[in-house]
N, C-alpha and C positions, 0 to 999 in steps of 0.2 A: 338253820341259818340266823335265828331268833337267838338259839346258845349263844353261837360265835358272836354276833354282836354285843350279847351281855358280858362277854370276858373281854370287853375293847377296854384297854390299859386306863385310860379316860374318861371318866364319866363326861367331862366338858367338852371332848371333843367328838368324843359318842354322839352329845345330842347336835352340836353346830353340825355334824355330818349327815345327821336325820332331817335337820331342817332343810338342810341347802338340797339334798335326795329329792324331799317333797315339793321343793319350791322348782325344781328343775321340771319334774312329773307335771307340776302344775305348769307351768310355761309352754310343755308341749302340749296340752289338753286341751287348753284356751283355745289357741287357732284352731287345733281339730275342729271344737263344735263352730266356733264362731266364723272362722273361716268361709266355710259352704255356706253358711247363710249371710253373711254379708257379700259372698259374691256370686249371689245367684243370678244367671242367665241365660238365654236359647243358645245352646251349643248343639248343634247337629240334631235338633228337634225333629221329630218322623211330623210331617205333616204332608196334605196332598191338596192338589189343585183339581179342579172339575170345570169343563166348559167349552164351549165352542174353541177350537185351536189355538187360533189369533188372538184371542181373548185371553186364555191361558198362559201361553206365548209372553204376553208381556207382561200380566202378574208376575210370574214367575222370576222374570228377568228382575220386575222393582223391588222383587222381596228378598232377592241375592244383593242386589245393589246395596239395599238401603240397610242389612244387618248380614254382614259375608261370615258365611260359616254359622249362623243360628239357626239354620233350617235343613233338615235334609227332605226335600221337596221329590213326590213323585206325583206325577199326572194319572188322572182317572177319566173314563169318559165323561159321565155323569154323575148327579147330586145322588141317585141310589148305589153308584158305586163308591161314592166317597162317603157316606154312611157306614157300607157294611165293613170299609177299612176303620171306619172308627169301633163298632160291633166287634171285629177282629184282635181290638189292640194292635193294628200294624200302622197306626198315625193316632197322635192328639188331638188333629184340628184338620177341618178341610177350609178352602177358599174356596166358593160355588160361586161361578160365574153364571150369571142366568139371565132372561128377559128380564128381570125386575132388580139387575144390578148385582152387587156381591153380596153375598151371605155367607158368615162364617158358623158352620158347625162342626158343636164342641163335644168331648165328650170328660164334661166336668168330674165323671167317678174315678176315671184313669189319673188326673190330679188337678183337683180345684185351684189351684194357683196356676198351672199351665191357663188353663182356660179364663182364668182370670187376666190375666196378662195378655193373653192373645186378644182377648174381646177390648181390652183400654188400646192395647196397639191399633186395632182396627176400627176403632171410635166411626172413623170419619174416611171413606174412600178417596183415592186422588182429585175424586170431581169433586168431591164436598158434602157427600151425600150420606146421609146416616149407613151404616153398615149392620143389617138386621144380623142378630144371634139365636142360632138356634141349636140348643142342648140336645144331643142323640141320645147319649148317655149318662144322663144324669145322677147324682149321687140318690143316697136314702132322703127321701123328705125331712126325717127328724135330724139330721146332718149335714145340710146342704155347704157347709164350708168344709167338711173333714176334718174337722177340727177334734170328734169322737173319736172317729177312724185311727188317727193319728197316735191322740194320748192314750189308747188301749193295748198297745204295745209294748208301753215302757213299763207296766206292772207284769205283765207275760212274760217280758225277757230279765224281767230283775227275779221274780219269785222262778223262773227256770234256771237261771244260774244259782239261785239259791240252793235248788232242790239237786243240782247234781255236785254242788261243793258237800252239802248236810249226806246224801247217800255214801261219797268219797271218806268222809271222816268216821265216820260210825263204825260199828263195828261188825260188819256185816262180809257174807260169803259171796261169790260171786253171782250165783243164782239169783240170791237175793238183790245186788242191785242191778243187775239185769230187769227181775222183775218189779222191784220201786221204778224204774225209769220208764218202763214202757207201760204199765199202770197208769205211773203220772200223764204222759202223753197222752192216752184216750180221756182219761177223766179233764184234764187242762182245754181239752179240744171240745170236750161233751159241755163244760160246765161254762168256758169261755166264749163259747157261742150262743147257749143260751144267756149271759147275760149283757152282753154285745148287742145284739141281735133280738131275742123277746125282751130283755128288760130296758135296755139303754135306745135300742131301733137306730143303730148306726150300722146297720149292715142289711142288704135287701138277700134275695136270692136263697137256693135250700140252706136248709138248718144245719143236715149233715154232711154236706160237701163243706161248709163253713168250717163245720167242726172237725173235721179232715185236715182241712189246710193249718186250722190253730194246732191240732192235735198233733201235727208233721214238725209243725214250727216249735214247738214246746219239746218236742222230744229230740230235736236236733240241737238245741242251743244245752239242754240240759245231758244231753250224752256226751255232746262236746266236752263242756265242763269234766265232767266226771271222767272220758276217757282221758283227757288229759293228764288230771290229777291221778288215775291209775299208771299212767305210764312214767310221769315226769316227778310224782309226789305234790310237795306242797308248791313248787314252782309251777305246775304244771295249772294248779288251781289258779293261780295270778295271770296267765299266760292265758287260760280259757278266759278269765273272767274279762279282762282287758281287752282282746280279741273281739271276744261275742258283744259283750255289754258295753263297753267304753265307743273302741273304734267302731265297732259295728251298728250303734245308734248313731253316730256322727254322720256316720257314712248312707244311711239308710233311704236317705231323702222319701221317707215318708210320707212327710207332711207337702213335699214338693216335687217334686220328677228328677230322675239320674240324671237325664239331661240338661238339669241348670245346674248340677253342681261341675265347678271345675273337675278337667278331667285328668291324670285317670280316676279321680278318687269317687265320681258318679259311678262310674261301670265298677271298680271293685267292691264298692258299698251293695251291688247287687249280688256279686259272688259270698257273702256273708250272710249270716242266719239272718239277720234283724231284716234288711231290706229285700232278700227272699222273700221271706216271709211275708212283708207287705205288699210285695208284686203276687204273688201267689194266693192271697185271701182278696185283694182288687178284683182279680179274675171269677174267683167263686162265686165273690157276692153280688157282682154287679156285669160279669161280662159273659155268664153260660160257661164260665170255665176257659174260654180265650185267652193265650199265654198265659197257661199254667204250667206249660211242661217242662220250661226250662227251670224256673224256680223252684219248679215242684222235683226237679231230679238233683238240684244242688241241694237241698232239703233232705233230701234220701240219701245224699252221700254222706253229709256231718251225719245225720243220725247212725248209717250202718258203722263209719269208720268210730265214732266214737263210742257204739255201744260193743263192737269187737276191743279195743282198747279196755274197756271198763272190765274185760275179762284176763288182763296181763297182774293183775294184783291180787292177792288170794287175801291178806289180814287187811288188818286198820290201818289206816295212812296214821293217824296220830302216833301209835306204838312205833312205827318205823320209825318217822320223824324225829322220836324223843330218844330211840334208842341210840 
């Protein structure tokens, strides 16, 4: 494709065409990244309500009336059941009505942004008394706002895309490409977990489980890019980078929550590797694996399909494109 553009008859027209094309892509990427951040608000956010039937009936009606479609509300019998729902990742927060009034139970490890928003919204009860906030599943004490957790995914995704591109462009056989991707996934998982958990202290939980989650995530990204490159050539590498890194990063909601993004973008982001990887790592690091099944299967699917596609091309990609 580059050679075809180089043979364009008018250099001036080619330069203008490239400038216009890049500006068009830029115009699409800016709202893709800025739009979700600007329009963050609860959308069917899973929460639970616990307490006496009459009290929680009134509270449920009030929540639904004040913010229609903001919450997906489920009732549970008591505070213990509410806290268990948070530990099982079935809800982000619980409103518990007890003898001492209303208490907000949060799981900031699932989303510090959601926990902060709900705590601010419930700063005062209808009667004007302060609402006590209990963080049932807090994040790592060295990263209470989750900034380190979210920031750690950008370099992991970027280097994983790079590995997929490089292993595709090098003059390697199928077995060597496959071995390189698998070795990268194992090493990236072990080293990534060591840095994020042992060095920076932004992860809790079991080191090997976190390493496995990171390894599966990095393998899914690198194998997807390499697989698309093997199957489609240079266009596949561009498509993989666009889909996995640019679009996937913008819709991942790692720093917030999928339910805070406009739909269907929040849901779509969870079906892409970065969004699924963030959800999986939160499950292994803070929730003893609760909620890990679906994102784990999604990442495994990307990894298996990507690895299978890498077996399509026998020779080097650069020589094929030049020819």
